[in-house]
C-alpha positions in Angstrom: -0.6 19.8 -2.6 1.9 22.4 -3.8 5.6 21.8 -3.3 6.5 25.5 -2.8 9.9 24.7 -1.3 10.9 22.8 -4.4 11.7 26.4 -5.4 11.1 26.2 -9.1 12.6 22.8 -9.3 9.1 21.4 -9.7 5.7 23.0 -10.1 3.8 20.7 -7.8 3.9 17.3 -6.0 2.7 15.5 -3.0 4.4 14.6 0.3 2.8 13.7 3.6 3.5 10.6 5.6 3.0 8.6 8.8 5.4 7.3 11.4 5.4 6.2 15.0 7.2 3.7 17.3 5.9 0.1 17.6 3.2 -0.4 20.1 3.6 -3.0 22.9 2.2 -6.5 22.3 -1.4 -7.3 23.2 -3.0 -10.0 24.2 -5.9 -25.7 -1.5 -5.7 -25.7 -4.8 -6.3 -22.5 -6.8 -8.2 -22.1 -10.0 -7.0 -19.7 -12.6 -9.7 -17.6 -14.2 -10.0 -16.2 -17.6 -9.7 -12.4 -17.5 -13.0 -10.8 -16.7 -13.9 -7.2 -15.9 -16.5 -6.0 -13.4 -17.5 -2.6 -12.3 -18.9 -1.9 -8.8 -20.7 1.3 -7.9 -21.4 3.2 -4.8 -23.1 6.6 -4.1 -20.2 9.0 -3.2 -22.7 10.9 -1.0 -22.9 7.9 1.3 -20.6 8.4 4.3 -17.6 6.1 4.3 -16.6 4.1 7.3 -13.2 5.7 7.7 -14.1 7.2 11.1 -15.4 3.9 12.4 -12.1 2.2 11.5 -10.3 4.2 14.1 -12.0 2.0 16.8 -10.9 -1.3 15.3 -8.4 -3.3 17.4 -6.1 -6.1 16.2 -6.1 -9.4 17.9 -2.4 -9.1 18.6 0.3 -6.5 17.8 3.9 -7.4 17.4 7.3 -6.0 16.6 9.8 -8.0 14.5 13.5 -7.1 14.1 14.4 -7.1 10.4 18.2 -7.7 10.0 19.3 -5.6 7.1 23.0 -5.1 6.4 24.4 -3.9 9.8 21.0 -2.7 11.1 18.2 -4.2 13.1 15.1 -2.4 12.1 12.0 -2.7 14.3 9.0 -3.6 12.2 5.4 -3.2 13.4 2.7 -5.7 12.4 -0.6 -6.8 13.7 -2.6 -10.0 13.5 -6.4 -10.3 13.1 -8.0 -13.6 13.5 -11.2 -15.4 14.7 -11.6 -17.9 17.5 -11.9 -21.1 15.5 -10.7 -24.7 15.7 -10.3 -24.7 11.9 -6.7 -24.0 10.7 -6.7 -20.6 9.0 -5.7 -19.5 5.6 -3.3 -16.6 5.8 -3.8 -13.1 4.1 -0.9 -10.6 4.2 -2.2 -7.0 3.8 0.5 -4.5 2.8 -0.2 -0.7 3.0 0.3 1.5 0.0 3.8 2.9 -0.1 3.3 6.6 0.3 3.9 9.5 2.6 0.6 8.6 4.5 1.3 4.8 4.7 0.0 3.0 7.8 -1.5 -0.4 8.8 -4.6 1.5 9.7 -5.7 1.7 6.1 -6.3 -2.1 5.9 -8.1 -2.6 9.3 -11.6 -2.1 8.0 -11.1 -4.6 5.2 -9.6 -7.1 7.6 -12.5 -6.8 10.0 -15.0 -7.2 7.1 -13.5 -10.3 5.6 -12.9 -12.0 9.0 -16.5 -11.3 9.9 -18.0 -13.2 7.0 -19.2 -16.7 7.2 -17.7 -19.1 4.6 -16.2 -22.5 4.2 -12.7 -21.3 5.2 -11.3 -19.6 8.2 -9.2 -16.5 7.3 -6.4 -14.8 9.3 -5.0 -11.4 8.4 -1.6 -9.9 9.1 -1.0 -6.2 8.3 2.5 -5.0 8.3 4.1 -1.5 8.2 7.0 -0.9 5.8 10.4 0.0 7.3 10.5 3.8 7.7 6.7 4.1 7.5 3.7 3.8 9.8 4.5 2.5 13.3 7.8 0.8 12.2 11.2 2.4 13.1 12.6 5.0 10.7 16.4 4.8 10.5 18.3 7.0 8.1 19.2 4.7 5.2 19.2 4.6 1.4 15.7 3.4 0.7 14.9 2.1 -2.7 12.7 -0.5 -4.4 15.3 -3.2 -3.9 15.4 -2.5 -0.1 11.6 -2.6 0.1 11.5 -5.9 -1.9 14.2 -7.4 0.3 12.1 -6.5 3.4 8.9 -7.9 2.0 10.6 -11.2 1.0 12.2 -11.5 4.5 8.9 -10.8 6.3 7.0 -13.3 4.3 9.6 -16.0 4.7 10.1 -15.5 8.4 6.6 -14.4 9.7 4.0 -15.5 7.1 4.6 -19.2 7.1 3.4 -21.6 5.9 4.0 -19.9 2.6 1.9 -22.3 0.6 -1.3 -20.9 2.3 -0.5 -17.2 1.8 -2.6 -14.7 -0.2 -1.2 -11.2 -0.6 -3.3 -8.0 -0.7 -1.3 -4.9 -1.6 -2.1 -1.3 -2.4 -0.3 1.0 -4.8 3.4 0.4 -5.0 3.1 -2.4 -2.5 1.1 -4.5 -4.9 3.6 -4.0 -7.7 6.6 -4.9 -5.5 4.8 -8.0 -4.4 4.1 -8.9 -8.0 7.8 -8.3 -8.8 8.9 -10.6 -6.0 6.5 -13.3 -7.1 7.8 -13.0 -10.7 11.4 -13.6 -9.4 10.0 -16.6 -7.3 11.4 -14.9 -4.2 8.0 -15.5 -2.7 5.3 -18.0 -3.7 1.8 -16.8 -2.7 -1.2 -18.7 -3.8 -2.9 -15.5 -5.1 -2.3 -11.7 -5.2 -4.8 -8.8 -5.2 -3.5 -5.5 -6.4 -5.6 -2.6 -5.1 -5.2 0.7 -7.0 -1.7 -0.5 -8.2 0.9 2.1 -9.0 4.5 2.0 -10.1 5.6 5.7 -10.5 6.3 8.1 -7.7 4.6 11.5 -7.6 7.3 13.4 -9.4 8.3 10.9 -12.1 4.7 10.2 -13.1 4.2 13.9 -13.8 7.7 15.1 -15.0 9.3 11.9 -16.4 12.7 10.4 -15.9 15.1 12.1 -18.3 18.6 13.0 -17.0 17.7 16.6 -16.3 14.8 15.6 -14.1 16.8 13.0 -12.4 19.3 15.7 -11.4 16.5 17.8 -10.0 15.0 14.8 -8.1 18.4 14.2 -6.6 18.7 17.8 -5.4 15.3 17.7 -3.8 16.0 14.3 -2.2 19.3 15.6 -0.8 17.6 18.7 0.8 14.9 16.6 2.4 17.4 14.2 3.9 19.7 17.0 5.2 19.9 17.8 8.9 18.1 21.0 9.8 17.1 22.1 6.3 15.4 18.7 5.6 13.3 19.0 8.7 12.4 22.6 8.0 11.2 21.7 4.4 9.4 18.5 5.7 7.6 20.4 8.4 6.5 23.1 6.0 5.4 20.8 3.2 4.2 17.7 5.1 4.1 17.8 8.8 1.2 20.2 9.2 -2.6 19.6 9.1 -3.3 21.8 6.2 -0.9 19.9 3.9 -2.3 16.5 5.0 -5.9 17.6 4.5 -5.1 19.0 1.1 -3.5 15.8 0.0 -6.4 13.6 1.2 -9.0 15.8 -0.5 -7.2 16.2 -3.8 -6.2 12.6 -4.6 -6.0 10.2 -1.7 -9.7 10.1 -1.2 -12.3 10.4 -3.9 -14.9 12.2 -1.7 -13.6 15.3 0.1 -16.4 14.9 2.6 -14.8 11.7 3.9 -11.7 13.6 4.9 -12.6 14.2 8.6 -10.6 16.2 11.2 -10.0 12.9 13.0 -8.3 11.4 10.0 -6.2 14.5 9.4 -5.2 14.7 13.1 -4.2 11.0 13.3 -2.0 11.3 10.2 -0.5 14.5 11.4 0.6 12.9 14.7 2.4 10.2 12.7 4.5 12.8 10.8 6.2 14.2 13.9 8.7 11.3 14.6 12.4 11.6 14.0 13.3 10.0 10.7 9.9 10.3 9.2 11.1 12.2 6.1 13.5 9.6 4.7 11.1 7.2 2.9 9.0 10.1 1.5 12.1 11.7 0.1 12.8 8.4 -1.8 9.1 7.8 -2.8 8.5 11.3 -4.0 11.6 11.3 -6.3 11.1 7.8 -7.8 13.6 5.7 -5.8 10.8 3.3 -4.6 9.4 2.7 -8.1 9.6 -1.0 -8.9 9.7 -0.5 -12.6 10.5 2.4 -15.0 7.8 2.2 -17.6 4.3 1.0 -18.4 5.8 -1.8 -20.5 7.8 -3.1 -17.6 4.7 -2.8 -15.4 2.6 -4.9 -17.7 5.4 -7.4 -18.1 5.5 -8.1 -14.4 1.8 -9.2 -14.5 2.3 -11.1 -17.8 5.0 -13.3 -16.3 2.5 -14.6 -13.8 0.1 -15.8 -16.5 -0.9 -19.4 -15.6 1.0 -19.3 -12.4 -1.3 -17.7 -9.8 -4.6 -15.8 -9.8 -4.2 -12.1 -9.8 -7.0 -9.6 -9.1 -6.6 -5.9 -10.0 -8.9 -3.5 -8.2 -9.0 -0.2 -10.1 -10.8 3.0 -8.9 -13.2 5.5 -10.4 -11.6 8.5 -8.8 -7.9 8.1 -9.1 -5.7 10.9 -10.5 -5.7 10.9 -14.3 -2.2 9.6 -14.7 -2.4 6.9 -12.0 -5.8 5.8 -13.4 -4.4 5.4 -16.8 -1.8 2.9 -15.5 -4.5 0.9 -13.7 -6.7 0.8 -16.8 -3.7 -0.5 -18.8 -4.2 -3.7 -16.8 -7.7 -4.3 -18.0 -7.7 -7.5 -20.0 -3.9 -7.6 -19.7 -2.0 -10.8 -19.7 -1.6 -12.3 -16.3 -4.6 -10.5 -14.8 -7.2 -13.1 -13.9 -9.9 -10.6 -12.9 -10.3 -6.8 -13.2 -12.8 -4.8 -11.1 -13.5 -1.2 -10.5 -14.7 0.4 -7.3 -15.3 3.9 -5.9 -12.3 5.6 -4.4 -9.0 7.1 -5.4 -5.5 6.0 -4.2 -6.8 4.5 -0.9 -10.1 2.8 -1.7 -9.5 0.1 0.9 -9.4 2.8 3.6 -12.1 5.1 2.2 -14.6 2.4 1.1 -13.5 -0.7 3.0 -16.8 -2.6 2.7 -16.9 -2.2 -1.1 -13.2 -3.3 -1.5 -13.7 -6.2 1.0 -16.6 -7.4 -1.0 -14.5 -7.7 -4.2 -11.6 -9.3 -2.3 -13.8 -11.8 -0.6 -15.4 -12.8 -3.9 -11.9 -13.4 -5.2 -11.0 -15.6 -2.3 -14.2 -17.6 -2.7 -13.7 -18.1 -6.4 -10.1 -19.4 -6.0 -10.2 -21.2 -2.6 -13.6 -22.3 -1.5 -14.5 -24.5 -4.5 -12.3 -27.4 -3.2 -12.8 -26.6 0.5 
Protein backbone atom coordinates (compact mmCIF):
# COMPACT_ATOMS: atom_id res chain seq x y z
CA UNK A 1 0.00 0.00 0.00
CA UNK A 2 1.52 3.29 -1.04
CA UNK A 3 2.42 5.86 1.60
CA UNK A 4 1.71 8.86 -0.59
CA UNK A 5 1.63 11.24 2.34
CA UNK A 6 5.11 10.30 3.35
CA UNK A 7 5.74 12.97 0.67
CA UNK A 8 9.02 11.78 -0.78
CA UNK A 9 10.27 10.72 2.63
CA UNK A 10 9.64 7.10 1.69
CA UNK A 11 8.60 5.43 -1.52
CA UNK A 12 6.18 2.96 0.02
CA UNK A 13 5.08 1.30 3.25
CA UNK A 14 2.17 -0.17 5.07
CA UNK A 15 -0.15 1.18 7.71
CA UNK A 16 -3.60 -0.09 8.63
CA UNK A 17 -4.77 -1.04 12.05
CA UNK A 18 -7.56 -2.05 14.38
CA UNK A 19 -8.99 -0.55 17.58
CA UNK A 20 -12.14 -0.59 19.64
CA UNK A 21 -13.26 -0.32 23.26
CA UNK A 22 -13.42 -3.41 25.48
CA UNK A 23 -16.57 -5.41 25.23
CA UNK A 24 -18.60 -6.19 28.38
CA UNK A 25 -18.00 -9.47 30.18
CA UNK A 26 -19.93 -12.58 29.10
CA UNK A 27 -20.96 -15.32 30.70
CA UNK A 28 4.33 -31.79 32.78
CA UNK A 29 7.43 -32.19 31.80
CA UNK A 30 8.55 -31.05 28.38
CA UNK A 31 10.82 -32.90 25.97
CA UNK A 32 13.26 -30.87 23.90
CA UNK A 33 13.47 -31.98 20.30
CA UNK A 34 16.35 -32.02 17.90
CA UNK A 35 15.75 -29.43 15.19
CA UNK A 36 13.61 -30.81 12.39
CA UNK A 37 12.05 -29.17 9.38
CA UNK A 38 8.62 -29.99 7.97
CA UNK A 39 6.69 -28.49 5.07
CA UNK A 40 2.90 -28.51 4.98
CA UNK A 41 0.98 -27.85 1.80
CA UNK A 42 -2.46 -26.59 0.93
CA UNK A 43 -4.18 -25.69 -2.33
CA UNK A 44 -4.46 -21.89 -2.35
CA UNK A 45 -7.61 -22.20 -4.44
CA UNK A 46 -9.38 -23.77 -1.47
CA UNK A 47 -11.43 -21.12 0.34
CA UNK A 48 -10.06 -20.31 3.79
CA UNK A 49 -12.19 -20.17 6.90
CA UNK A 50 -11.68 -16.48 7.59
CA UNK A 51 -15.36 -15.67 7.06
CA UNK A 52 -16.43 -18.47 9.36
CA UNK A 53 -14.18 -17.08 12.11
CA UNK A 54 -16.37 -14.00 12.42
CA UNK A 55 -19.07 -16.16 14.07
CA UNK A 56 -16.78 -17.60 16.74
CA UNK A 57 -17.58 -16.56 20.31
CA UNK A 58 -15.24 -16.75 23.30
CA UNK A 59 -16.34 -18.49 26.49
CA UNK A 60 -15.71 -15.27 28.41
CA UNK A 61 -14.50 -11.79 27.58
CA UNK A 62 -12.78 -9.58 30.13
CA UNK A 63 -11.06 -6.26 30.66
CA UNK A 64 -7.98 -5.91 32.83
CA UNK A 65 -6.43 -2.64 33.98
CA UNK A 66 -2.73 -2.58 33.30
CA UNK A 67 -1.02 -0.12 35.61
CA UNK A 68 1.81 1.49 33.68
CA UNK A 69 3.57 4.52 35.09
CA UNK A 70 0.76 6.96 35.92
CA UNK A 71 -1.82 5.35 33.67
CA UNK A 72 -4.40 2.59 34.02
CA UNK A 73 -4.79 1.09 30.55
CA UNK A 74 -7.81 -1.07 29.84
CA UNK A 75 -6.78 -4.35 28.21
CA UNK A 76 -9.22 -6.59 26.40
CA UNK A 77 -8.80 -10.35 26.54
CA UNK A 78 -10.96 -13.39 26.00
CA UNK A 79 -10.93 -16.93 27.30
CA UNK A 80 -11.81 -20.07 25.37
CA UNK A 81 -12.26 -23.31 27.27
CA UNK A 82 -14.12 -26.59 27.32
CA UNK A 83 -16.46 -27.92 29.98
CA UNK A 84 -14.26 -30.52 31.66
CA UNK A 85 -13.40 -31.74 35.12
CA UNK A 86 -9.77 -32.14 34.04
CA UNK A 87 -7.59 -29.18 35.07
CA UNK A 88 -6.56 -27.40 31.87
CA UNK A 89 -3.16 -26.54 30.49
CA UNK A 90 -2.99 -22.89 29.50
CA UNK A 91 -2.18 -21.42 26.08
CA UNK A 92 -1.69 -17.67 25.68
CA UNK A 93 -2.28 -16.54 22.08
CA UNK A 94 -0.85 -13.12 21.22
CA UNK A 95 -1.83 -11.28 18.03
CA UNK A 96 0.73 -10.10 15.55
CA UNK A 97 1.78 -6.53 16.35
CA UNK A 98 0.73 -4.53 13.32
CA UNK A 99 -1.73 -1.96 12.16
CA UNK A 100 -4.40 -4.69 11.72
CA UNK A 101 -3.81 -6.43 15.06
CA UNK A 102 -6.82 -7.96 16.82
CA UNK A 103 -7.69 -10.99 18.96
CA UNK A 104 -9.94 -12.10 16.09
CA UNK A 105 -6.94 -13.46 14.20
CA UNK A 106 -6.45 -16.29 16.72
CA UNK A 107 -10.06 -17.37 17.27
CA UNK A 108 -10.13 -19.99 14.52
CA UNK A 109 -6.97 -21.64 15.89
CA UNK A 110 -8.34 -21.59 19.44
CA UNK A 111 -11.59 -23.23 18.36
CA UNK A 112 -9.74 -25.89 16.36
CA UNK A 113 -7.30 -26.86 19.12
CA UNK A 114 -9.93 -26.92 21.87
CA UNK A 115 -12.18 -29.03 19.68
CA UNK A 116 -9.63 -31.84 19.37
CA UNK A 117 -9.69 -34.96 21.52
CA UNK A 118 -6.44 -35.72 23.32
CA UNK A 119 -4.95 -36.69 26.64
CA UNK A 120 -4.90 -33.11 27.91
CA UNK A 121 -7.50 -30.39 28.35
CA UNK A 122 -6.37 -27.09 26.84
CA UNK A 123 -7.58 -23.59 27.66
CA UNK A 124 -6.78 -20.57 25.48
CA UNK A 125 -6.52 -16.89 26.40
CA UNK A 126 -6.22 -14.33 23.59
CA UNK A 127 -5.19 -10.79 24.53
CA UNK A 128 -5.08 -7.50 22.65
CA UNK A 129 -1.99 -5.33 22.96
CA UNK A 130 -2.34 -1.87 24.54
CA UNK A 131 -3.24 0.60 21.81
CA UNK A 132 -4.45 -2.16 19.48
CA UNK A 133 -7.54 -4.28 18.85
CA UNK A 134 -10.25 -3.83 21.48
CA UNK A 135 -7.89 -2.50 24.17
CA UNK A 136 -7.84 1.21 25.02
CA UNK A 137 -5.54 3.47 23.02
CA UNK A 138 -3.99 6.21 25.14
CA UNK A 139 -1.48 8.61 23.65
CA UNK A 140 1.86 7.42 25.00
CA UNK A 141 5.37 6.65 23.81
CA UNK A 142 5.01 3.06 22.61
CA UNK A 143 8.17 1.06 22.02
CA UNK A 144 9.39 -2.53 22.34
CA UNK A 145 10.20 -2.09 26.03
CA UNK A 146 6.66 -0.91 26.76
CA UNK A 147 5.17 -3.88 24.91
CA UNK A 148 7.49 -6.32 26.67
CA UNK A 149 6.58 -4.77 30.02
CA UNK A 150 2.91 -5.25 29.21
CA UNK A 151 3.33 -8.89 28.17
CA UNK A 152 5.29 -9.74 31.32
CA UNK A 153 2.69 -8.04 33.53
CA UNK A 154 -0.20 -9.80 31.80
CA UNK A 155 1.41 -13.23 32.06
CA UNK A 156 2.35 -12.79 35.70
CA UNK A 157 -1.05 -11.43 36.76
CA UNK A 158 -3.54 -13.19 34.50
CA UNK A 159 -1.93 -16.33 33.08
CA UNK A 160 -1.08 -18.16 36.29
CA UNK A 161 0.03 -20.77 37.12
CA UNK A 162 3.00 -19.82 34.98
CA UNK A 163 4.48 -23.31 35.02
CA UNK A 164 1.63 -24.60 32.83
CA UNK A 165 1.79 -21.81 30.27
CA UNK A 166 2.47 -22.23 26.55
CA UNK A 167 2.79 -19.07 24.41
CA UNK A 168 1.71 -18.79 20.77
CA UNK A 169 2.67 -15.48 19.16
CA UNK A 170 2.57 -14.06 15.65
CA UNK A 171 5.04 -11.68 14.02
CA UNK A 172 6.67 -9.21 16.43
CA UNK A 173 4.62 -10.69 19.29
CA UNK A 174 6.51 -13.97 19.00
CA UNK A 175 9.88 -12.23 19.09
CA UNK A 176 8.96 -10.10 22.09
CA UNK A 177 7.83 -13.25 23.92
CA UNK A 178 11.13 -14.96 23.05
CA UNK A 179 13.03 -11.89 24.31
CA UNK A 180 11.12 -11.89 27.60
CA UNK A 181 11.80 -15.62 28.05
CA UNK A 182 15.49 -15.08 27.34
CA UNK A 183 15.59 -12.48 30.13
CA UNK A 184 13.71 -14.95 32.40
CA UNK A 185 11.00 -12.33 32.89
CA UNK A 186 8.51 -15.06 31.99
CA UNK A 187 8.91 -18.83 32.20
CA UNK A 188 6.64 -20.54 29.67
CA UNK A 189 6.94 -24.27 29.14
CA UNK A 190 7.07 -23.81 25.35
CA UNK A 191 6.77 -21.10 22.69
CA UNK A 192 5.45 -21.24 19.13
CA UNK A 193 6.52 -18.39 16.85
CA UNK A 194 4.11 -18.05 13.91
CA UNK A 195 5.49 -16.04 10.97
CA UNK A 196 7.95 -14.34 13.36
CA UNK A 197 9.25 -10.89 12.46
CA UNK A 198 11.52 -8.33 14.10
CA UNK A 199 11.68 -5.31 11.74
CA UNK A 200 8.91 -2.80 11.12
CA UNK A 201 7.65 -2.00 7.59
CA UNK A 202 10.02 0.91 6.97
CA UNK A 203 13.24 -0.37 8.62
CA UNK A 204 13.03 -3.73 6.86
CA UNK A 205 12.95 -1.90 3.51
CA UNK A 206 15.04 1.23 4.07
CA UNK A 207 17.37 0.26 6.94
CA UNK A 208 18.33 2.08 10.12
CA UNK A 209 21.08 4.57 9.32
CA UNK A 210 20.97 8.00 10.94
CA UNK A 211 19.47 9.66 7.88
CA UNK A 212 16.58 7.20 7.77
CA UNK A 213 16.05 7.45 11.52
CA UNK A 214 15.57 11.19 11.09
CA UNK A 215 12.97 10.57 8.42
CA UNK A 216 11.22 7.96 10.54
CA UNK A 217 11.04 10.47 13.38
CA UNK A 218 9.52 13.09 11.07
CA UNK A 219 6.84 10.72 9.83
CA UNK A 220 6.12 9.49 13.36
CA UNK A 221 5.73 13.05 14.58
CA UNK A 222 3.26 13.89 11.82
CA UNK A 223 1.16 10.79 12.54
CA UNK A 224 1.02 11.61 16.25
CA UNK A 225 0.18 15.30 15.78
CA UNK A 226 -3.34 16.63 16.44
CA UNK A 227 -5.28 17.35 13.29
CA UNK A 228 -2.59 16.60 10.74
CA UNK A 229 -2.02 13.16 12.22
CA UNK A 230 -5.65 12.18 11.89
CA UNK A 231 -5.80 13.54 8.36
CA UNK A 232 -2.80 11.46 7.29
CA UNK A 233 -4.05 8.39 9.16
CA UNK A 234 -7.51 8.62 7.60
CA UNK A 235 -6.07 9.03 4.13
CA UNK A 236 -3.52 6.22 4.39
CA UNK A 237 -5.15 3.79 6.80
CA UNK A 238 -8.70 4.39 7.90
CA UNK A 239 -10.36 3.66 4.58
CA UNK A 240 -11.52 0.43 3.04
CA UNK A 241 -9.37 0.73 -0.07
CA UNK A 242 -6.15 0.96 1.91
CA UNK A 243 -7.07 -1.97 4.14
CA UNK A 244 -8.07 -4.14 1.20
CA UNK A 245 -4.83 -3.30 -0.59
CA UNK A 246 -2.75 -4.23 2.43
CA UNK A 247 -4.49 -7.56 2.95
CA UNK A 248 -4.23 -8.52 -0.71
CA UNK A 249 -0.60 -7.47 -1.10
CA UNK A 250 1.05 -9.12 1.91
CA UNK A 251 -1.21 -9.87 4.89
CA UNK A 252 -2.94 -12.77 3.14
CA UNK A 253 -1.35 -15.04 0.56
CA UNK A 254 -4.50 -15.56 -1.50
CA UNK A 255 -6.26 -12.31 -2.53
CA UNK A 256 -9.50 -14.27 -2.97
CA UNK A 257 -9.59 -14.75 0.79
CA UNK A 258 -9.81 -10.99 1.36
CA UNK A 259 -13.56 -10.66 1.64
CA UNK A 260 -15.66 -7.49 2.00
CA UNK A 261 -16.59 -8.73 5.48
CA UNK A 262 -12.96 -8.85 6.58
CA UNK A 263 -12.24 -5.41 5.13
CA UNK A 264 -15.30 -3.85 6.71
CA UNK A 265 -14.61 -5.33 10.15
CA UNK A 266 -11.05 -4.02 10.10
CA UNK A 267 -12.15 -0.63 8.81
CA UNK A 268 -14.56 -0.23 11.72
CA UNK A 269 -11.68 -0.84 14.11
CA UNK A 270 -9.62 2.01 12.66
CA UNK A 271 -12.08 4.75 13.53
CA UNK A 272 -11.42 5.01 17.28
CA UNK A 273 -9.65 7.95 18.88
CA UNK A 274 -6.01 7.09 19.53
CA UNK A 275 -5.86 4.36 16.90
CA UNK A 276 -2.87 5.93 15.13
CA UNK A 277 -0.32 5.93 17.97
CA UNK A 278 0.83 2.30 17.92
CA UNK A 279 0.94 2.14 14.09
CA UNK A 280 3.13 5.26 14.08
CA UNK A 281 5.58 3.43 16.35
CA UNK A 282 5.35 0.11 14.52
CA UNK A 283 5.77 1.58 11.05
CA UNK A 284 8.94 3.46 12.02
CA UNK A 285 10.63 0.66 13.95
CA UNK A 286 10.05 1.65 17.58
CA UNK A 287 8.37 -1.68 18.31
CA UNK A 288 11.21 -3.74 16.86
CA UNK A 289 12.53 -6.05 19.62
CA UNK A 290 15.98 -6.33 18.00
CA UNK A 291 17.99 -4.33 15.45
CA UNK A 292 19.55 -7.04 13.28
CA UNK A 293 19.22 -10.62 12.10
CA UNK A 294 22.17 -11.52 14.30
CA UNK A 295 20.33 -10.30 17.39
CA UNK A 296 17.19 -12.08 16.19
CA UNK A 297 19.00 -15.42 15.95
CA UNK A 298 20.73 -14.84 19.27
CA UNK A 299 17.37 -14.58 21.07
CA UNK A 300 16.43 -18.07 19.93
CA UNK A 301 19.91 -19.48 20.52
CA UNK A 302 19.82 -18.42 24.17
CA UNK A 303 16.80 -20.70 24.72
CA UNK A 304 18.69 -23.78 23.46
CA UNK A 305 18.11 -26.61 25.96
CA UNK A 306 15.74 -24.49 28.04
CA UNK A 307 12.31 -24.82 26.39
CA UNK A 308 10.91 -26.23 23.13
CA UNK A 309 10.49 -23.58 20.43
CA UNK A 310 8.45 -24.10 17.27
CA UNK A 311 8.86 -21.76 14.29
CA UNK A 312 6.04 -21.67 11.75
CA UNK A 313 7.24 -20.06 8.53
CA UNK A 314 5.00 -19.30 5.54
CA UNK A 315 5.17 -19.88 1.82
CA UNK A 316 3.75 -16.52 0.77
CA UNK A 317 5.37 -13.95 3.05
CA UNK A 318 6.92 -10.80 1.56
CA UNK A 319 10.46 -11.47 0.37
CA UNK A 320 12.33 -9.67 3.15
CA UNK A 321 10.14 -11.02 5.97
CA UNK A 322 10.38 -14.53 4.55
CA UNK A 323 14.18 -14.31 4.52
CA UNK A 324 14.19 -13.59 8.26
CA UNK A 325 11.89 -16.54 8.95
CA UNK A 326 14.02 -18.83 6.81
CA UNK A 327 17.12 -17.78 8.77
CA UNK A 328 15.60 -19.71 11.68
CA UNK A 329 15.59 -23.00 9.78
CA UNK A 330 17.97 -25.31 11.70
CA UNK A 331 18.98 -22.35 13.87
CA UNK A 332 20.19 -22.96 17.38
CA UNK A 333 17.36 -22.87 19.89
CA UNK A 334 14.68 -23.82 17.33
CA UNK A 335 13.37 -27.27 18.23
CA UNK A 336 11.14 -27.63 15.20
CA UNK A 337 10.67 -25.65 11.97
CA UNK A 338 7.60 -26.06 9.74
CA UNK A 339 6.25 -24.19 6.74
CA UNK A 340 2.57 -23.60 5.98
CA UNK A 341 0.58 -21.66 3.39
CA UNK A 342 -0.13 -18.01 4.13
CA UNK A 343 1.72 -14.73 4.41
CA UNK A 344 1.94 -12.56 7.55
CA UNK A 345 -1.31 -13.81 9.15
CA UNK A 346 -1.37 -17.55 8.37
CA UNK A 347 -3.18 -18.31 11.63
CA UNK A 348 -6.09 -16.13 10.49
CA UNK A 349 -6.10 -17.02 6.80
CA UNK A 350 -5.51 -20.77 7.24
CA UNK A 351 -6.40 -21.50 10.89
CA UNK A 352 -6.94 -25.24 10.45
CA UNK A 353 -3.52 -25.75 8.86
CA UNK A 354 -1.74 -23.70 11.52
CA UNK A 355 -3.74 -25.34 14.33
CA UNK A 356 -2.68 -28.76 13.04
CA UNK A 357 1.01 -27.88 13.37
CA UNK A 358 0.54 -26.22 16.75
CA UNK A 359 -1.41 -29.17 18.11
CA UNK A 360 1.27 -31.62 16.95
CA UNK A 361 3.80 -29.47 18.81
CA UNK A 362 1.68 -29.67 21.97
CA UNK A 363 1.30 -33.43 21.63
CA UNK A 364 5.02 -33.96 21.11
CA UNK A 365 5.99 -31.97 24.17
CA UNK A 366 3.19 -32.51 26.67
CA UNK A 367 1.15 -35.63 25.99
CA UNK A 368 3.93 -38.21 26.29
CA UNK A 369 3.91 -38.01 30.09
CA UNK A 370 0.21 -37.24 30.48
